[in-house]
C-alpha positions as CSV (number, residue, x, y, z in Angstrom):
1,M,98.7,89.0,63.8
2,D,96.6,91.9,63.8
3,L,97.7,93.9,66.7
4,E,96.1,97.8,67.8
5,L,99.2,98.5,70.6
6,I,99.1,102.3,72.6
7,L,101.6,103.0,74.6
8,Y,100.4,105.1,77.6
9,T,103.7,107.2,79.1
10,T,105.1,109.9,80.7
11,D,109.3,108.6,79.8
12,C,110.2,107.6,83.1
13,P,112.5,104.8,83.4
14,K,109.6,102.2,83.2
15,C,107.8,103.4,80.2
16,K,111.1,103.8,78.3
17,I,111.8,100.1,79.2
18,L,108.1,99.3,77.6
19,E,109.0,101.3,74.2
20,Q,112.5,99.7,73.6
21,K,110.4,96.3,74.0
22,L,108.1,97.1,71.4
23,K,110.5,98.9,68.8
24,E,113.0,95.5,69.8
25,K,109.7,93.7,68.6
26,N,109.4,95.9,65.9
27,L,105.8,96.2,66.4
28,K,103.2,99.3,65.3
29,F,102.2,101.2,68.4
30,S,101.1,104.0,69.4
31,I,102.5,106.5,72.1
32,I,99.7,108.8,73.9
33,S,101.5,111.1,76.6
34,D,98.7,113.1,77.3
35,V,97.8,112.8,80.9
36,E,94.5,113.6,80.9
37,E,93.9,111.6,78.4
38,M,95.1,108.8,80.9
39,K,93.5,109.8,83.6
40,K,89.7,109.2,81.2
41,E,91.2,105.9,81.0
42,G,91.9,105.6,85.0
43,I,95.5,104.7,83.9
44,L,97.0,106.9,87.7
45,S,100.4,105.2,86.8
46,A,102.8,105.2,83.6
47,P,103.4,103.0,81.8
48,Y,100.5,101.0,80.5
49,L,100.1,99.3,77.2
50,K,96.4,99.0,75.7
51,V,96.5,96.2,73.1
52,N,93.2,95.7,71.2
53,G,91.2,97.4,73.6
54,E,92.9,96.0,77.4
55,L,95.0,98.2,79.3
56,K,98.3,96.1,80.4
57,P,100.4,97.6,83.2
58,F,103.9,97.6,83.1
59,Y,104.7,94.0,84.1
60,S,101.5,92.3,82.6
61,A,103.1,94.4,79.2
62,I,106.6,93.1,79.9
63,T,105.6,89.5,79.8
64,Y,103.0,89.9,77.0
65,V,105.2,91.5,74.6
66,N,108.2,89.1,75.2
67,S,106.1,86.0,74.8
68,I,104.9,87.6,71.0
69,N,107.2,85.8,68.4
70,N,107.9,87.9,65.4
């Protein structure tokens, strides 16, 4: 499975939870913590996970990551 994952984070508690979930699944991901970059994507709160171009807010992202079997 070839995934492009980008975590948009401000290091808030939810951001850290999502980052930890990604690490637990041994998934490779990039981190963007630049608020201006987030605004360009239309992100007004963090965290968000971009999966192959599709933005997922926190709960959708957690559900998605939990569904990955590796």
